[in-house]
Jmol script that loads the backbone (N, CA, C; Angstrom):
load data "model"
ATOM      1  N   UNK A   1     -16.605 -26.242  -8.064  1.00  0.00           N
ATOM      2  CA  UNK A   1     -17.296 -27.312  -7.357  1.00  0.00           C
ATOM      3  C   UNK A   1     -17.927 -28.245  -8.388  1.00  0.00           C
ATOM      4  N   UNK A   2     -17.744 -29.524  -8.219  1.00  0.00           N
ATOM      5  CA  UNK A   2     -18.291 -30.506  -9.148  1.00  0.00           C
ATOM      6  C   UNK A   2     -19.564 -31.136  -8.627  1.00  0.00           C
ATOM      7  N   UNK A   3     -20.273 -31.785  -9.508  1.00  0.00           N
ATOM      8  CA  UNK A   3     -21.507 -32.497  -9.177  1.00  0.00           C
ATOM      9  C   UNK A   3     -21.403 -33.913  -9.725  1.00  0.00           C
ATOM     10  N   UNK A   4     -20.883 -34.859  -8.941  1.00  0.00           N
ATOM     11  CA  UNK A   4     -20.794 -36.240  -9.425  1.00  0.00           C
ATOM     12  C   UNK A   4     -22.191 -36.782  -9.764  1.00  0.00           C
ATOM     13  N   UNK A   5     -22.289 -37.422 -10.911  1.00  0.00           N
ATOM     14  CA  UNK A   5     -23.559 -37.957 -11.387  1.00  0.00           C
ATOM     15  C   UNK A   5     -23.310 -39.296 -12.049  1.00  0.00           C
ATOM     16  N   UNK A   6     -24.174 -40.265 -11.774  1.00  0.00           N
ATOM     17  CA  UNK A   6     -24.037 -41.575 -12.404  1.00  0.00           C
ATOM     18  C   UNK A   6     -24.826 -41.622 -13.706  1.00  0.00           C
ATOM     19  N   UNK A   7     -24.280 -42.331 -14.665  1.00  0.00           N
ATOM     20  CA  UNK A   7     -24.953 -42.563 -15.937  1.00  0.00           C
ATOM     21  C   UNK A   7     -25.906 -43.743 -15.741  1.00  0.00           C
ATOM     22  N   UNK A   8     -27.143 -43.597 -16.215  1.00  0.00           N
ATOM     23  CA  UNK A   8     -28.132 -44.656 -16.089  1.00  0.00           C
ATOM     24  C   UNK A   8     -28.384 -45.278 -17.456  1.00  0.00           C
ATOM     25  N   UNK A   9     -28.574 -46.585 -17.466  1.00  0.00           N
ATOM     26  CA  UNK A   9     -28.892 -47.313 -18.698  1.00  0.00           C
ATOM     27  C   UNK A   9     -30.224 -48.011 -18.514  1.00  0.00           C
ATOM     28  N   UNK A  10     -31.136 -47.768 -19.445  1.00  0.00           N
ATOM     29  CA  UNK A  10     -32.426 -48.444 -19.467  1.00  0.00           C
ATOM     30  C   UNK A  10     -32.426 -49.336 -20.703  1.00  0.00           C
ATOM     31  N   UNK A  11     -32.484 -50.646 -20.500  1.00  0.00           N
ATOM     32  CA  UNK A  11     -32.505 -51.599 -21.619  1.00  0.00           C
ATOM     33  C   UNK A  11     -33.942 -51.895 -21.999  1.00  0.00           C
ATOM     34  N   UNK A  12     -34.244 -51.697 -23.285  1.00  0.00           N
ATOM     35  CA  UNK A  12     -35.589 -51.955 -23.795  1.00  0.00           C
ATOM     36  C   UNK A  12     -35.490 -52.847 -25.024  1.00  0.00           C
ATOM     37  N   UNK A  13     -36.606 -53.397 -25.439  1.00  0.00           N
ATOM     38  CA  UNK A  13     -36.624 -54.274 -26.606  1.00  0.00           C
ATOM     39  C   UNK A  13     -36.146 -53.561 -27.867  1.00  0.00           C
ATOM     40  N   UNK A  14     -36.495 -52.290 -28.019  1.00  0.00           N
ATOM     41  CA  UNK A  14     -36.134 -51.540 -29.227  1.00  0.00           C
ATOM     42  C   UNK A  14     -34.757 -50.899 -29.124  1.00  0.00           C
ATOM     43  N   UNK A  15     -34.052 -51.118 -28.040  1.00  0.00           N
ATOM     44  CA  UNK A  15     -32.711 -50.544 -27.904  1.00  0.00           C
ATOM     45  C   UNK A  15     -32.497 -49.928 -26.531  1.00  0.00           C
ATOM     46  N   UNK A  16     -31.285 -49.538 -26.296  1.00  0.00           N
ATOM     47  CA  UNK A  16     -30.919 -48.968 -25.012  1.00  0.00           C
ATOM     48  C   UNK A  16     -31.119 -47.459 -25.002  1.00  0.00           C
ATOM     49  N   UNK A  17     -31.417 -46.936 -23.814  1.00  0.00           N
ATOM     50  CA  UNK A  17     -31.491 -45.496 -23.615  1.00  0.00           C
ATOM     51  C   UNK A  17     -30.589 -45.142 -22.448  1.00  0.00           C
ATOM     52  N   UNK A  18     -29.796 -44.095 -22.630  1.00  0.00           N
ATOM     53  CA  UNK A  18     -28.866 -43.642 -21.613  1.00  0.00           C
ATOM     54  C   UNK A  18     -29.364 -42.327 -21.047  1.00  0.00           C
ATOM     55  N   UNK A  19     -29.243 -42.161 -19.728  1.00  0.00           N
ATOM     56  CA  UNK A  19     -29.730 -40.967 -19.056  1.00  0.00           C
ATOM     57  C   UNK A  19     -28.659 -40.357 -18.169  1.00  0.00           C
ATOM     58  N   UNK A  20     -28.634 -39.030 -18.170  1.00  0.00           N
ATOM     59  CA  UNK A  20     -27.812 -38.267 -17.237  1.00  0.00           C
ATOM     60  C   UNK A  20     -28.753 -37.272 -16.573  1.00  0.00           C
ATOM     61  N   UNK A  21     -28.843 -37.311 -15.262  1.00  0.00           N
ATOM     62  CA  UNK A  21     -29.699 -36.383 -14.533  1.00  0.00           C
ATOM     63  C   UNK A  21     -28.880 -35.216 -13.998  1.00  0.00           C
ATOM     64  N   UNK A  22     -29.457 -34.037 -14.035  1.00  0.00           N
ATOM     65  CA  UNK A  22     -28.794 -32.851 -13.517  1.00  0.00           C
ATOM     66  C   UNK A  22     -29.254 -32.593 -12.090  1.00  0.00           C
ATOM     67  N   UNK A  23     -28.303 -32.311 -11.207  1.00  0.00           N
ATOM     68  CA  UNK A  23     -28.697 -31.907  -9.851  1.00  0.00           C
ATOM     69  C   UNK A  23     -29.507 -30.605  -9.926  1.00  0.00           C
ATOM     70  N   UNK A  24     -30.479 -30.471  -9.058  1.00  0.00           N
ATOM     71  CA  UNK A  24     -31.348 -29.303  -9.046  1.00  0.00           C
ATOM     72  C   UNK A  24     -30.552 -28.003  -8.929  1.00  0.00           C
ATOM     73  N   UNK A  25     -29.541 -27.969  -8.071  1.00  0.00           N
ATOM     74  CA  UNK A  25     -28.746 -26.747  -7.889  1.00  0.00           C
ATOM     75  C   UNK A  25     -28.093 -26.317  -9.194  1.00  0.00           C
ATOM     76  N   UNK A  26     -27.610 -27.263  -9.974  1.00  0.00           N
ATOM     77  CA  UNK A  26     -26.971 -26.956 -11.248  1.00  0.00           C
ATOM     78  C   UNK A  26     -27.996 -26.470 -12.269  1.00  0.00           C
ATOM     79  N   UNK A  27     -29.135 -27.144 -12.341  1.00  0.00           N
ATOM     80  CA  UNK A  27     -30.195 -26.742 -13.277  1.00  0.00           C
ATOM     81  C   UNK A  27     -30.695 -25.335 -12.967  1.00  0.00           C
ATOM     82  N   UNK A  28     -30.850 -25.018 -11.689  1.00  0.00           N
ATOM     83  CA  UNK A  28     -31.294 -23.676 -11.310  1.00  0.00           C
ATOM     84  C   UNK A  28     -30.229 -22.634 -11.623  1.00  0.00           C
ATOM     85  N   UNK A  29     -28.961 -22.952 -11.376  1.00  0.00           N
ATOM     86  CA  UNK A  29     -27.874 -22.017 -11.663  1.00  0.00           C
ATOM     87  C   UNK A  29     -27.789 -21.721 -13.156  1.00  0.00           C
ATOM     88  N   UNK A  30     -28.118 -22.711 -13.976  1.00  0.00           N
ATOM     89  CA  UNK A  30     -28.080 -22.547 -15.432  1.00  0.00           C
ATOM     90  C   UNK A  30     -29.396 -22.011 -15.993  1.00  0.00           C
ATOM     91  N   UNK A  31     -30.395 -21.863 -15.119  1.00  0.00           N
ATOM     92  CA  UNK A  31     -31.718 -21.358 -15.507  1.00  0.00           C
ATOM     93  C   UNK A  31     -32.357 -22.197 -16.615  1.00  0.00           C
ATOM     94  N   UNK A  32     -32.229 -23.534 -16.492  1.00  0.00           N
ATOM     95  CA  UNK A  32     -32.855 -24.425 -17.458  1.00  0.00           C
ATOM     96  C   UNK A  32     -34.371 -24.345 -17.341  1.00  0.00           C
ATOM     97  N   UNK A  33     -35.029 -24.520 -18.469  1.00  0.00           N
ATOM     98  CA  UNK A  33     -36.489 -24.548 -18.518  1.00  0.00           C
ATOM     99  C   UNK A  33     -36.942 -25.914 -19.019  1.00  0.00           C
ATOM    100  N   UNK A  34     -38.094 -26.349 -18.569  1.00  0.00           N
ATOM    101  CA  UNK A  34     -38.671 -27.621 -19.012  1.00  0.00           C
ATOM    102  C   UNK A  34     -38.826 -27.614 -20.528  1.00  0.00           C
ATOM    103  N   UNK A  35     -38.360 -28.678 -21.168  1.00  0.00           N
ATOM    104  CA  UNK A  35     -38.497 -28.814 -22.608  1.00  0.00           C
ATOM    105  C   UNK A  35     -37.440 -28.079 -23.411  1.00  0.00           C
ATOM    106  N   UNK A  36     -36.487 -27.446 -22.725  1.00  0.00           N
ATOM    107  CA  UNK A  36     -35.431 -26.712 -23.431  1.00  0.00           C
ATOM    108  C   UNK A  36     -34.573 -27.682 -24.244  1.00  0.00           C
ATOM    109  N   UNK A  37     -34.139 -27.245 -25.421  1.00  0.00           N
ATOM    110  CA  UNK A  37     -33.303 -28.064 -26.287  1.00  0.00           C
ATOM    111  C   UNK A  37     -31.838 -27.745 -26.041  1.00  0.00           C
ATOM    112  N   UNK A  38     -31.036 -28.795 -25.884  1.00  0.00           N
ATOM    113  CA  UNK A  38     -29.587 -28.643 -25.745  1.00  0.00           C
ATOM    114  C   UNK A  38     -28.920 -29.555 -26.765  1.00  0.00           C
ATOM    115  N   UNK A  39     -27.647 -29.290 -27.013  1.00  0.00           N
ATOM    116  CA  UNK A  39     -26.905 -30.076 -27.995  1.00  0.00           C
ATOM    117  C   UNK A  39     -25.623 -30.600 -27.350  1.00  0.00           C
ATOM    118  N   UNK A  40     -25.338 -31.885 -27.551  1.00  0.00           N
ATOM    119  CA  UNK A  40     -24.130 -32.515 -27.006  1.00  0.00           C
ATOM    120  C   UNK A  40     -23.066 -32.598 -28.081  1.00  0.00           C
ATOM    121  N   UNK A  41     -21.822 -32.371 -27.685  1.00  0.00           N
ATOM    122  CA  UNK A  41     -20.683 -32.467 -28.599  1.00  0.00           C
ATOM    123  C   UNK A  41     -19.548 -33.197 -27.889  1.00  0.00           C
ATOM    124  N   UNK A  42     -18.995 -34.206 -28.551  1.00  0.00           N
ATOM    125  CA  UNK A  42     -17.875 -34.956 -27.995  1.00  0.00           C
ATOM    126  C   UNK A  42     -16.586 -34.223 -28.353  1.00  0.00           C
ATOM    127  N   UNK A  43     -15.887 -33.741 -27.328  1.00  0.00           N
ATOM    128  CA  UNK A  43     -14.596 -33.085 -27.566  1.00  0.00           C
ATOM    129  C   UNK A  43     -13.454 -34.085 -27.456  1.00  0.00           C
ATOM    130  N   UNK A  44     -13.599 -35.074 -26.592  1.00  0.00           N
ATOM    131  CA  UNK A  44     -12.603 -36.137 -26.430  1.00  0.00           C
ATOM    132  C   UNK A  44     -13.277 -37.257 -25.643  1.00  0.00           C
ATOM    133  N   UNK A  45     -12.539 -38.312 -25.362  1.00  0.00           N
ATOM    134  CA  UNK A  45     -13.114 -39.410 -24.575  1.00  0.00           C
ATOM    135  C   UNK A  45     -13.378 -39.022 -23.121  1.00  0.00           C
ATOM    136  N   UNK A  46     -12.829 -37.903 -22.681  1.00  0.00           N
ATOM    137  CA  UNK A  46     -13.052 -37.467 -21.300  1.00  0.00           C
ATOM    138  C   UNK A  46     -13.831 -36.162 -21.196  1.00  0.00           C
ATOM    139  N   UNK A  47     -14.169 -35.548 -22.335  1.00  0.00           N
ATOM    140  CA  UNK A  47     -14.886 -34.270 -22.308  1.00  0.00           C
ATOM    141  C   UNK A  47     -16.108 -34.338 -23.215  1.00  0.00           C
ATOM    142  N   UNK A  48     -17.275 -34.112 -22.617  1.00  0.00           N
ATOM    143  CA  UNK A  48     -18.542 -34.049 -23.336  1.00  0.00           C
ATOM    144  C   UNK A  48     -19.114 -32.663 -23.071  1.00  0.00           C
ATOM    145  N   UNK A  49     -19.317 -31.879 -24.121  1.00  0.00           N
ATOM    146  CA  UNK A  49     -19.776 -30.501 -23.977  1.00  0.00           C
ATOM    147  C   UNK A  49     -21.250 -30.408 -24.333  1.00  0.00           C
ATOM    148  N   UNK A  50     -22.000 -29.713 -23.497  1.00  0.00           N
ATOM    149  CA  UNK A  50     -23.408 -29.476 -23.767  1.00  0.00           C
ATOM    150  C   UNK A  50     -23.612 -27.985 -23.969  1.00  0.00           C
ATOM    151  N   UNK A  51     -24.328 -27.621 -25.037  1.00  0.00           N
ATOM    152  CA  UNK A  51     -24.604 -26.220 -25.331  1.00  0.00           C
ATOM    153  C   UNK A  51     -26.093 -26.025 -25.503  1.00  0.00           C
ATOM    154  N   UNK A  52     -26.548 -24.835 -25.158  1.00  0.00           N
ATOM    155  CA  UNK A  52     -27.944 -24.507 -25.405  1.00  0.00           C
ATOM    156  C   UNK A  52     -28.154 -24.316 -26.894  1.00  0.00           C
ATOM    157  N   UNK A  53     -29.266 -24.808 -27.380  1.00  0.00           N
ATOM    158  CA  UNK A  53     -29.654 -24.595 -28.770  1.00  0.00           C
ATOM    159  C   UNK A  53     -30.355 -23.249 -28.825  1.00  0.00           C
ATOM    160  N   UNK A  54     -29.763 -22.289 -29.525  1.00  0.00           N
ATOM    161  CA  UNK A  54     -30.331 -20.948 -29.598  1.00  0.00           C
ATOM    162  C   UNK A  54     -31.387 -20.929 -30.690  1.00  0.00           C
ATOM    163  N   UNK A  55     -32.602 -20.624 -30.290  1.00  0.00           N
ATOM    164  CA  UNK A  55     -33.712 -20.560 -31.237  1.00  0.00           C
ATOM    165  C   UNK A  55     -33.648 -19.234 -31.981  1.00  0.00           C
ATOM    166  N   UNK A  56     -33.761 -19.292 -33.303  1.00  0.00           N
ATOM    167  CA  UNK A  56     -33.759 -18.077 -34.107  1.00  0.00           C
ATOM    168  C   UNK A  56     -35.122 -17.398 -33.997  1.00  0.00           C
ATOM    169  N   UNK A  57     -35.083 -16.092 -33.889  1.00  0.00           N
ATOM    170  CA  UNK A  57     -36.333 -15.328 -33.820  1.00  0.00           C
ATOM    171  C   UNK A  57     -37.052 -15.400 -35.160  1.00  0.00           C
ATOM    172  N   UNK A  58     -38.355 -15.558 -35.117  1.00  0.00           N
ATOM    173  CA  UNK A  58     -39.156 -15.631 -36.334  1.00  0.00           C
ATOM    174  C   UNK A  58     -39.559 -14.219 -36.727  1.00  0.00           C
ATOM    175  N   UNK A  59     -39.218 -13.826 -37.966  1.00  0.00           N
ATOM    176  CA  UNK A  59     -39.610 -12.504 -38.470  1.00  0.00           C
ATOM    177  C   UNK A  59     -40.996 -12.579 -39.080  1.00  0.00           C
ATOM    178  N   UNK A  60     -41.800 -11.580 -38.780  1.00  0.00           N
ATOM    179  CA  UNK A  60     -43.156 -11.537 -39.343  1.00  0.00           C
ATOM    180  C   UNK A  60     -43.289 -10.464 -40.376  1.00  0.00           C
TER     181      UNK A  60
END
end "model"
wireframe off; spacefill off
backbone 0.3
color backbone group
């Protein structure tokens, strides 16, 4: 099942910002947390991959 989403563009004096919003059902299924870091990778002009950034455990 897909989740169609529109790309948003916000034009500002210092440059443009692009936004992609995640549907709530998808965010909950992925167990996203507020402030979580993700990484985008371009695989082709039709495929954009997003991966979770795995935080390394700090040894004490």
